[in-house]
N, C-alpha and C positions, 0 to 999 in steps of 0.2 A: 415575514413568517419565520417562526423559530424552528430550528432543526437541531437535534442533539446528535453528536457524533460519538459513537461508543468506542473511544480509545483514550489511553493515557500517554500515547506516544506523541511527544511534543512536535516532532517533525511532521507527522501526519496531520496533527491538529492545525498547524500553521498552513500547510498546503491546502487542506480542505476549507479552512476559514477564507483564504484568498479566493479559491475557486467558487465556493458557494456564496460568498459575499458579493461577487460580481453578478450573481443571479438574483440578488435581493434577499438572501436568507440571512437571518441572525443566527450565528452558530455558537453553541456551547458544547462542551465535551465532558468526559468523565473527570477531567482535571478540575472541573468546577463542582463536582459532586463526590466528595471523599468517601461517603458511605455507600456509593453505588457498587454492586457486586462485580467481581472480575469473572468473566466467563471462562470455563475450561474449554480450550480449543481442541476438541476431540475429533473433529472432522478430518477426512483424508484428502479433501480438496479445499482450495481457497474459497470456493462458493459455499461449501458446507460450513466452514468456520465463520464466514461473514454472516451467514443466515443465523447461526447459533447466537452470535454476539448481538445482532440486531433484534432478534425476537426476545431474548432475555431482557435486554435493556428497555425495549418498548413496553414490555409487560411491567417492568419495575417502575418506569416513569409515567406510564399511561399517556404516552406521547410518541409521535413518529420519531424513529431513530435510524440513523445511517451508520452502518458498520462497514469497515474495510478489512479485508484480509489480503495481504499482498506479500510478495517475496520474489526471489530470484530462482530461475531454472537454468542450470548450466548443462548443455547437451553432453559434454564429455564426462559429466558426473551423473549421467542417467537422470537428469532433471533435479538433482540435489542442488542446493539445500531445500528448495520447494517450500512446503508449509512449515518447515522447521527453520526458515531463514533467520528469524530473530534470535533463535536459541541454538544456532548451528554449532557454536563453540562451547555451549553450556547454558544452564538456566539463568545465569546472571545477565544475559542479553547485552553483551559488549560488542559494539560495532567494530572496534579495533581488533578484538580477538576473532570475530567472524571473518573479517577481511584477511587476517593473517592465515587462518585455517584454509580459506578458499585458495589463496596463492600457493600454499603448501600442497594442497591436493591437486592443483593443476600443474604443479612442477614446471618442467621446461617445455610443455606443449607449445607449439607454434601459435601465432595469433589466429590463423585459420581454424585451428582446433579449439578455439576459446569462445565459440558462439554461445550466446545466452539471451535470455529475455527477462524483463521484469513483468510480472503478472499482478493485476489488481482485480479482485472481486469486490464490488460494492453491493451491499444489500440494504434496502430500505424496508423497514418493518413498521406496521401499524400496531397499536396495542391489541388489536383483534388477532394478531398472528399472521395476517396476510403479508407476504413479502414480494419485493420486486428486486431481482438480482441480475447484475450485468458484469461482463468481464472486459478488461482492457489490457493490452500488452504493449511493450516497447522492446524492439529487437536491438541487440548490440553485441559487443565483444567484451571479454574480461581482459583488462590491461595487465601489465607486469608490475606496476607500482601505483600507489595512490596519488591522484592529482586533483586539485581543486579544493576550495574552501567552503563551497555551498553544499546544500543537500544533507543527507544523512544515510545511515545504513551502508549499502554497497555502492552508493553513488560515486565515490572517488575512484573505484576500479572499473566502473561500467562505461565503456566507450560507446558513444552514439556515432555510428559511422558517417551519417550525413553531415555532422558538425565537426568530426575529427576531434572531439572533446569528450571528456568524461561528463557524466550527469552532474557531478559536483563543480564543474567549471561553468555550467550554464547558470544564467540568472533565474530567479524564481519564475518569471513570466516565460522565459524561453523553455524552461523545463515543463511548465504546466501545459504549454501548447502541444507538446509531443509525448508527454509521459504516459505510462500505463494508467496512472490515476486520472490524469486529464482525459485520456481516451475513454475510460470507463464512465467518467462523469458526463462526457458529451452524450453517451448512449442513455444514461440515466436521465439527463436533462429533458430529453424528448418526452419521457413518460412521467416525469416528476409531478407536474401540476395536476395531470389527470388522476394519477394514483392517489395523491393526497386530497383530491376533491376540492381544489382551490380554483 
């Protein structure tokens, strides 16, 4: 069965293709549809933004669409960057600039004061407007320097305590097994078939 993922973020597309592919879904994304509209993310929560993107794209395509809104919450920064994670350092959405700003804002805080979590809201929408939305998280710490060649976004700074590695040092499969997106997808998987009526 085909599912459209409402994102043009290459990193997210790759992760969701891998995860949904294992469930037997054929995945396409907005990267395959240049004319598809870009949704204004006006929500104040990850769930609101995911639902906005999913509903708008499902109405546009007349097909079931999965949308993701995810980001990083840092406790010492009162939950920032939160829903502004992708554009933390500006509208041009630069991972390097976002990571540099995060390190600057955390300054010389100790590792114990650098608790954080990745949050992922996944929303599946039908063309009718009906949605199914779930949340997954991954707890961790923000390191003092970037490490690892895998992943994207804040992964090189995000230390997974159980592995003593950053998310960018994990393989795709290792990350998928414990990640916020993987955890959200596990919750969604339980209801996916019933919701889509397959």
